C-alpha positions as a printed Julia matrix, in Angstrom:
396×3 Matrix{Float64}:
 -145.78   -70.26   61.01
 -148.63   -71.23   63.46
 -151.33   -68.86   64.62
 -152.66   -68.8    68.14
 -155.33   -66.83   70.02
 -154.74   -65.34   73.51
 -157.14   -64.69   76.38
 -156.46   -62.53   79.39
 -160.19   -61.8    79.92
 -160.08   -58.02   80.27
 -163.16   -56.49   81.74
 -163.17   -52.66   82.21
 -165.58   -51.02   84.51
 -168.51   -50.44   84.97
 -169.58   -53.96   85.75
 -172.96   -55.44   85.94
 -174.0    -58.63   87.82
 -173.69   -60.59   84.51
 -170.37   -59.11   83.19
 -168.03   -61.87   84.0
 -170.52   -64.53   82.95
 -170.93   -62.98   79.51
 -167.22   -62.31   79.22
 -166.42   -66.02   79.56
 -169.36   -67.24   77.42
 -168.3    -64.94   74.61
 -164.75   -66.03   74.87
 -165.76   -69.64   74.53
 -167.81   -68.78   71.34
 -164.73   -67.04   69.96
 -162.6    -70.16   70.66
 -165.03   -72.39   68.81
 -164.81   -70.07   65.82
 -161.11   -70.09   65.99
 -160.94   -73.88   66.12
 -163.34   -74.28   63.15
 -161.43   -71.69   61.15
 -158.03   -73.38   61.57
 -156.19   -71.71   64.37
 -153.39   -73.83   65.74
 -153.39   -72.81   69.41
 -155.52   -71.1    72.12
 -153.64   -69.58   74.99
 -155.03   -68.6    78.38
 -152.84   -66.89   81.05
 -153.02   -66.81   84.87
 -153.41   -63.48   86.79
 -154.72   -62.65   90.16
 -156.31   -59.49   91.61
 -155.76   -57.48   88.47
 -159.17   -55.73   88.39
 -160.19   -54.67   84.86
 -156.88   -55.81   83.38
 -157.2    -59.62   83.71
 -160.13   -61.72   85.0
 -158.22   -64.92   84.17
 -157.59   -66.24   87.63
 -158.58   -69.87   86.85
 -157.38   -70.49   83.29
 -157.32   -74.27   83.78
 -161.13   -74.2    84.14
 -161.53   -72.07   80.97
 -159.18   -74.38   79.01
 -161.03   -77.44   80.2
 -164.24   -75.93   78.85
 -162.35   -75.15   75.62
 -161.23   -78.7    75.34
 -164.86   -79.87   75.12
 -165.92   -77.33   72.58
 -162.93   -77.78   70.11
 -161.47   -80.61   68.19
 -158.06   -79.56   66.82
 -156.68   -76.49   68.39
 -153.91   -77.04   70.96
 -154.61   -75.63   74.48
 -151.85   -73.52   75.89
 -151.82   -73.01   79.66
 -149.68   -70.0    79.07
 -148.88   -69.37   81.64
 -149.15   -71.12   85.04
 -147.67   -69.1    87.88
 -145.4    -71.92   89.19
 -144.24   -70.19   92.36
 -145.1    -72.71   95.1
 -146.56   -69.91   97.16
 -149.2    -69.45   94.44
 -149.58   -73.01   93.09
 -148.08   -76.03   94.7
 -146.21   -78.15   92.11
 -148.35   -81.2    92.81
 -151.52   -79.25   92.09
 -149.96   -77.79   88.88
 -148.9    -81.28   87.74
 -152.34   -82.78   88.49
 -154.15   -80.0    86.59
 -151.85   -80.09   83.56
 -152.06   -83.93   83.34
 -155.8    -83.92   83.62
 -156.24   -81.23   80.97
 -153.97   -83.23   78.69
 -156.1    -86.3    79.23
 -159.5    -84.73   78.64
 -158.22   -82.84   75.61
 -156.82   -86.07   73.99
 -153.24   -84.8    74.33
 -153.63   -81.11   73.22
 -152.19   -79.39   76.32
 -149.12   -77.2    76.32
 -147.53   -76.17   79.72
 -146.03   -72.68   80.13
 -144.53   -71.25   83.29
 -144.31   -67.72   84.51
 -143.38   -65.8    87.7
 -145.82   -62.98   87.64
 -144.82   -59.35   87.65
 -146.84   -56.95   89.64
 -146.89   -56.24   93.42
 -150.66   -56.45   93.27
 -150.65   -60.16   92.54
 -147.34   -61.28   93.92
 -147.83   -59.32   97.13
 -151.18   -61.04   97.47
 -149.43   -64.34   97.91
 -146.4    -62.89   99.76
 -144.03   -63.73   96.95
 -140.89   -61.62   97.18
 -140.03   -59.77   93.97
 -136.34   -60.6    94.34
 -137.09   -64.33   94.54
 -139.89   -64.77   92.16
 -137.91   -66.22   89.27
 -136.06   -68.68   91.45
 -139.35   -69.81   92.94
 -140.96   -70.07   89.46
 -138.11   -72.28   88.3
 -138.09   -74.54   91.33
 -141.84   -75.01   91.11
 -141.72   -75.62   87.38
 -138.99   -78.23   87.7
 -140.74   -80.06   90.47
 -144.14   -80.17   88.55
 -142.4    -81.61   85.56
 -140.69   -84.27   87.6
 -144.03   -85.18   89.3
 -145.61   -85.8    85.82
 -142.74   -87.97   84.73
 -141.32   -89.9    87.57
 -143.19   -93.05   88.74
 -143.07   -92.63   91.64
 -141.86   -89.07   92.21
 -138.8    -89.49   94.37
 -139.24   -86.28   96.38
 -137.56   -82.82   96.6
 -135.78   -80.98   99.26
 -135.33   -77.48   97.71
 -135.16   -73.97   98.99
 -138.89   -73.33   98.25
 -140.41   -76.75   97.74
 -140.1    -79.7   100.15
 -142.09   -82.67   99.13
 -141.83   -86.37   99.97
 -141.9    -89.31   97.65
 -145.38   -89.94   96.17
 -146.74   -91.25   92.9
 -148.7    -88.41   91.3
 -151.8    -89.54   89.37
 -152.97   -89.17   86.72
 -150.03   -88.95   84.37
 -150.43   -86.87   81.19
 -151.39   -88.49   77.87
 -148.38   -86.91   76.04
 -145.07   -88.53   76.93
 -142.93   -87.7    78.62
 -145.0    -84.53   79.37
 -146.81   -81.79   77.37
 -144.52   -79.33   75.5
 -142.97   -76.78   77.85
 -142.83   -73.02   77.51
 -141.8    -69.97   79.54
 -143.21   -66.42   79.54
 -140.6    -63.91   78.31
 -140.74   -60.22   78.32
 -137.09   -59.34   77.26
 -133.98   -60.72   75.55
 -132.7    -61.91   78.97
 -135.66   -63.99   79.67
 -135.83   -65.33   76.11
 -132.28   -66.63   76.51
 -133.19   -68.14   79.87
 -135.99   -70.09   78.07
 -133.52   -71.23   75.5
 -131.07   -72.37   78.27
 -133.82   -74.46   79.87
 -134.81   -76.03   76.54
 -138.38   -74.66   76.5
 -140.41   -72.59   74.12
 -140.27   -68.84   74.43
 -143.62   -67.1    74.87
 -142.68   -63.51   74.11
 -145.23   -61.2    75.7
 -143.67   -58.03   74.46
 -144.93   -56.01   71.44
 -141.89   -55.52   69.22
 -141.2    -54.99   65.56
 -140.28   -57.92   63.26
 -136.77   -56.38   62.87
 -136.04   -56.64   66.69
 -137.71   -60.0    66.89
 -135.35   -61.3    64.25
 -132.3    -60.99   66.47
 -134.18   -62.49   69.37
 -135.1    -65.58   67.26
 -131.51   -65.97   66.04
 -130.12   -65.73   69.67
 -132.79   -68.12   71.05
 -132.04   -70.89   68.51
 -128.34   -70.5    68.95
 -128.55   -70.93   72.79
 -131.06   -73.77   72.84
 -129.05   -75.88   70.36
 -125.64   -75.16   71.74
 -125.94   -74.31   75.43
 -129.16   -75.53   76.85
 -129.46   -77.84   79.91
 -133.17   -78.93   79.57
 -135.35   -78.51   82.64
 -137.75   -81.11   81.24
 -137.39   -84.58   79.65
 -138.07   -83.29   76.17
 -137.0    -80.16   74.37
 -139.45   -77.73   72.82
 -137.59   -75.42   70.24
 -140.35   -72.86   69.66
 -140.4    -69.06   69.45
 -143.84   -67.42   69.78
 -144.57   -63.74   69.88
 -147.7    -61.95   70.92
 -149.22   -59.0    69.06
 -152.51   -57.02   68.96
 -154.68   -58.49   66.27
 -157.93   -57.38   64.64
 -159.18   -57.75   61.04
 -161.92   -55.89   59.28
 -162.5    -54.33   55.91
 -163.15   -50.95   57.48
 -159.63   -49.76   58.15
 -160.67   -46.44   59.53
 -163.0    -48.02   62.06
 -160.26   -50.55   63.12
 -157.74   -47.72   63.67
 -160.0    -46.08   66.08
 -161.07   -49.21   67.92
 -157.5    -50.51   68.02
 -155.98   -47.33   69.25
 -158.5    -47.04   72.11
 -158.58   -50.64   73.2
 -155.0    -51.86   72.71
 -153.91   -48.51   74.18
 -155.98   -49.51   77.22
 -154.16   -52.88   77.34
 -150.8    -51.09   77.48
 -152.09   -48.55   80.04
 -153.34   -51.3    82.3
 -149.96   -52.98   82.18
 -148.26   -49.64   83.05
 -150.83   -49.03   85.89
 -150.11   -52.31   87.59
 -146.44   -52.47   86.85
 -145.0    -48.98   86.82
 -146.93   -45.88   87.68
 -150.43   -46.73   89.08
 -151.67   -46.29   92.59
 -154.39   -48.93   93.07
 -157.05   -49.14   95.75
 -158.57   -52.63   95.62
 -162.29   -52.67   94.75
 -162.35   -48.82   94.11
 -159.86   -47.72   91.47
 -161.62   -47.18   88.08
 -158.88   -48.07   85.59
 -160.98   -47.46   82.54
 -161.99   -44.03   83.67
 -158.4    -43.16   84.54
 -157.36   -44.34   81.09
 -160.01   -42.3    79.32
 -158.97   -39.27   81.3
 -155.24   -39.62   80.52
 -154.63   -42.34   77.94
 -151.01   -41.24   77.24
 -149.77   -41.68   80.83
 -147.51   -44.56   79.76
 -146.81   -46.1    76.33
 -143.99   -48.06   74.77
 -141.3    -46.2    72.8
 -142.43   -45.16   69.28
 -141.27   -47.28   66.42
 -140.77   -50.49   68.49
 -144.17   -52.01   68.33
 -145.89   -53.9    65.61
 -149.47   -55.1    65.46
 -151.71   -57.0    63.11
 -154.65   -54.6    63.22
 -156.19   -53.61   59.88
 -157.7    -54.74   56.6
 -156.99   -58.2    55.33
 -154.19   -56.79   53.17
 -152.62   -54.98   56.14
 -152.83   -58.07   58.36
 -151.42   -60.33   55.73
 -148.41   -58.0    55.2
 -147.68   -57.64   58.9
 -147.84   -61.36   59.62
 -145.57   -62.12   56.62
 -142.98   -59.89   58.21
 -143.02   -62.0    61.35
 -142.99   -65.21   59.23
 -140.0    -64.04   57.29
 -137.87   -63.59   60.37
 -138.33   -67.05   61.53
 -141.01   -66.71   64.29
 -142.76   -70.06   64.87
 -146.0    -68.76   66.11
 -147.85   -65.43   66.26
 -150.2    -65.31   69.3
 -153.08   -62.96   68.37
 -154.21   -60.84   71.22
 -157.73   -59.77   70.18
 -159.86   -59.52   73.29
 -158.93   -56.19   74.99
 -160.66   -53.27   76.53
 -164.26   -52.97   75.31
 -163.88   -54.44   71.82
 -167.44   -55.77   71.02
 -167.88   -59.6    70.9
 -169.44   -59.2    67.36
 -166.29   -57.54   66.07
 -164.06   -60.1    67.63
 -166.1    -62.89   65.94
 -166.25   -61.21   62.54
 -162.46   -60.62   62.74
 -161.81   -64.34   63.33
 -164.1    -65.31   60.51
 -162.66   -62.83   57.95
 -159.06   -63.82   58.9
 -159.57   -67.57   58.86
 -161.42   -67.28   55.4
 -159.17   -64.88   53.52
 -155.61   -64.96   55.16
 -155.01   -68.01   57.33
 -155.17   -70.68   54.54
 -152.0    -69.42   52.8
 -150.09   -69.41   56.09
 -151.19   -72.97   56.9
 -150.2    -74.04   53.34
 -146.66   -72.68   53.73
 -146.43   -74.08   57.26
 -147.31   -77.59   55.98
 -144.76   -77.41   53.22
 -141.97   -76.5    55.64
 -142.96   -79.06   58.35
 -140.37   -81.75   57.34
 -137.48   -79.27   57.45
 -138.59   -77.89   60.83
 -139.03   -81.44   62.18
 -135.48   -82.22   61.22
 -134.25   -79.09   62.93
 -136.17   -79.89   66.11
 -134.84   -83.44   66.17
 -131.22   -82.16   65.86
 -131.67   -79.63   68.58
 -133.36   -82.12   70.93
 -130.58   -84.7    70.47
 -127.84   -82.17   71.23
 -129.71   -80.56   74.11
 -130.81   -83.73   75.94
 -127.22   -85.01   75.94
 -126.44   -82.07   78.22
 -129.3    -82.6    80.68
 -128.15   -82.57   84.24
 -129.08   -85.55   86.43
 -131.95   -85.13   89.0
 -130.86   -84.19   92.46
 -133.46   -86.08   94.6
 -133.44   -87.4    98.16
 -131.92   -90.83   98.45
 -133.82   -94.0    99.39
 -137.31   -95.33   98.93
 -140.21   -94.24  101.13
 -142.85   -96.62  102.58
 -145.86   -94.81  103.88
 -147.4    -96.44  106.92
 -151.09   -95.92  107.47
 -152.08   -94.11  110.65
 -153.58   -97.29  112.14
 -150.57   -99.5   111.35
 -148.61  -100.98  114.16
């Protein structure tokens, strides 16, 4: 099982003139520690206008900085909001390809639709059409990275003429593909498209076991790949913090990961937000139990080394390919986040990496079998017919 770190760049009020600056500088220091300690992935997501909850509106810039401060860790753009109203497919393909090149082929490309009216409404993306827009933008960006030249698209949401997009990514045919998933339905959709499932839903290992089983059955037997390579991979996100003082961690974790869930609820379900004025942290502190997931369904990796080891083993045992550790949340101090990474990578991670290495051959054979079967079902590209010659404006 692989281990990843996840950044949404939470920043509760009150803010100072230097708050965002220090938030990003601290995150880069944490990424360096993670890389040196043996983490396999660093993920950064894309959100817009979600004050206090996510100041990660330009993750491609953050990941580019990570690429120059790390040597081994894979850089997951997880996710890009691939609706063409938010990011034109050509701009997505250009950014992914460039990140892949400057990182020496360490980029991973995940797509997502966005969820909240705060951000989707900011780009006039209709809730009812967001997933269709996401898929069309994703498919087009993939084609642009692969086709030489891109032969054009005349879709419902994207109309683009034939052009040759440059540069192309270092990884061929393109970086590994993923999709953000928050339910069994979206996990099965990721499987049907032949991409990795990034499960952003805090669930128990028991519930995740069925999700993994269903995902692998569909990707092997039913998928019609959206890309030109298949990525059989199931990753799950969970709150993560490691320290020898279990009592301290319980208090820190309850407050700050509780805030993470509260912020999700505020923007997605119950909140009334006034841009630039709503104080989310203060609202949470006043009523932290306004919204929470059902009891007994969540599982985290917050605790002493012994507790974290046990919790991660449960995920490993049900066949999860990667646990994405959500550490930076709320007002957890930078120093605690760093000491957590150092303790985890010294005392726990080596045994997981050892077991992962020993099972690599078996997993590679499984991936090859799935890829062969899935790619045989790939539908042909529906592109406009005929070549295009572009005449310069001064041509007669």
